[in-house]
C-alpha positions, 0 to 999 in steps of 0.5 A: 368399231374403235376410234381409229375410224374417226379418221378423214378418209384420205388418210386411209387411202394414203395408209393403204398406199404407204403400206404396198409401197413398203413405205413404212420408215419413220416420219415426223408430222409437226402441229402448229398454228400458221395464224392466231384469229384477230384479236388474240395476243396468244395461244393456251395449248390444251387438247394433249392428254386427249390426244395422249389416250388416243395414241396409247389405245389406238388399234386398227380392229377387224371392225375398223378394216371393215367400215375401210374397206365398205367405205371404199367400196373396196374389198376386204383383202385389200384393207387387211395390212392395215389389221392389227395396225397399233402407235408405236410412235414417239410425241413430244409437246407442248403440255397443256396449259401454256402459251404458245404462239403462231407457228411454234409447233405444239406437238410432234409425232414420229412413227413408221410413216403409216401410223403418223399419217392415220392418227393427225385427224384425230389428233389435231381435232383434239388439239386445235378445238381444246386449244381454241377454247382454253384459249377463249377462256383465257381472255374471259379470265383477264377481262374479269380482273380477278372476278370469279368467271364460272362456266355455264355453257354445256347446254349449247356447246357443240356436244356433251364432249365439248361441252365437258372439255370446255369446263375442264378447260376453263379451270384450267385458266382460272375458272371458279366453277362449272354448272357442269355436273358430270365435269365437276365430278370426274375434274374436282372443279366446285359445281355452281348453279342457280335456278332457270326463269322457270322455275320461277314462272312455275309459282303464282309469284316470284315471292314463293318461287324463291321462299319454296327455293329457300326451303329446299336448300338451307345454306346460302342462296342465289335468286334469279331476280328478272324474270318479269320486272327486275327492280322488283325482283330484287326487291321481293329477292331482299325482302326474302333474304332478310326475313330468313336471315339468308344474306351471307355467302347469297346472291341475286343473278341478272340474266338480261337488260341493261346489266350494268345499270341494273346492277348498280340499281340491285347493289343500291336497292340491297345495301338499303335493307341492309344486306350489303354482303350479298353479292350480285352475279351477271350471266347472259350472253357474255364473253371477255369483250362484254365481261371487259366491258362492265369491269371497266365501267366500274358496275357493282357486278361480283362474279360474272357467268360465261356459257354460250359465246365462250364454250363454241369461241363464237368469234373465232371458232377455228384456229388456223390449224395443221400436221405436216410432215417435216421429215421422213426417213432421216429427209427433211420436207416442207410443203410450198405452196403459196401461202402455206410454206412449212419449215422443214425437219424435227423442231424444238421451241426456245421460251425467252423473256418477254416471250422473244422464242426462237424456234430451233431445228431439234437437235439444236441447243439455246445459244441465248438462256431459253428454255425448250418447250417441247417435251418427250411425253410418249415414247414407244405409243406409251406415255412417259411419266403420269398425268398432271393434274388440272392443277398441275396444268393450272400452274403453268398457265399461271407461270406463263401468264406472268410473263405475258407482254401486257400488249398480247393481254388486251381484250381488244386490238391485242398484240401478239409475241411473233416467236423467230427462226434460228439460223440453221433452221432458216439454212435448212429451210433455203437449202431443202427448197433449192433441192425441190426446185432442182428436181422439178426444173429437172422434171420438166421438159419444155416443149418443141416447136411441134408440140407448142404448135399443138398446145401439148407438153408432156412432163418426165418425172425422176 
């Protein structure tokens, strides 16, 4: 089976119905985040590249058809219309690394309706998850205020693919390295790592462990000092590093306890030993909130290793994201459900100074010096241009971050800028709503006296 079966079942049932009804006209679907999670002042667009890989390779083969038929308990012949289906559409999207706001389309897909429907699940999954993690990682970089941050999340991420993505996304927003060897190799990210408590426990003493580790690694080393008594561990590490003349570039790591007070005591012990150039690395359940507290308190920590809470975005593990049809066969459409109203028509976002963004219809031009954010990245089911490098994505993030209002950058109680809709978009929404309301009211036949008495009534479709 191919990745075409990585799909919610209702996408298959809808695609079948579209094909049977001959509904293969072009449909545009818009992917956006309705509202930012609590304590978020911005999002970092991510996941586009893996979504484009999926769309470029999308193909429903015979095994996929068999899987669909089995899942639906339907004869194989009922699913045959899906056989050979590929993605031949167009994609406009915000490039990875750019900062986006609530309500702004991250991506718009325009393709024959069955195709655009079938790819929803995978595309929404990739952009939602990766945007979540990239945004969390970016907040860690901001909280660290120039101190290096490294990724230690692989062992507790929700699967190896998620761990790989966390490493890549961290590097995209400014992490200095990752413990994930696969990601480091594939994405040219510096690989970082120290030792585990089990290594220390395997030896008769901390000193034996530290000396053995140093013998195996002739360059600078990082020694984990909190297996037993942290303060004594620092003294032992200092003695070993001084005896072996390993000070420059080396470090100790604190992984538990009151990191602030332990770092202060460790710095004093290292300095007293003449090891002023030995750094202190902190880890152990850190995220942007803990990092922010430590940095603001002025503790002598040189670098931060973040893992579980960042790799799963523990405080905000999902986005209120949606992939909604906004146009079918030239007809703008919208959803009117309570609290989930959508805006009709293909769109463009224009970024203006101080993030006074305006969402316009795709064929509108900016009249106020804004720059368009969505770019055409796929046409005819094929990528346009070369794949951006991780460095390209990082440069976009740095450029967008420079203009982000300080209130949106805050770790706690950030104030997120809000995009506004253009007059034309608002007018179209009102017009489409009127037409929907008119159809709805015309389709309803009020109950007559006899029906009212019996409590029955009916709707007549038009």
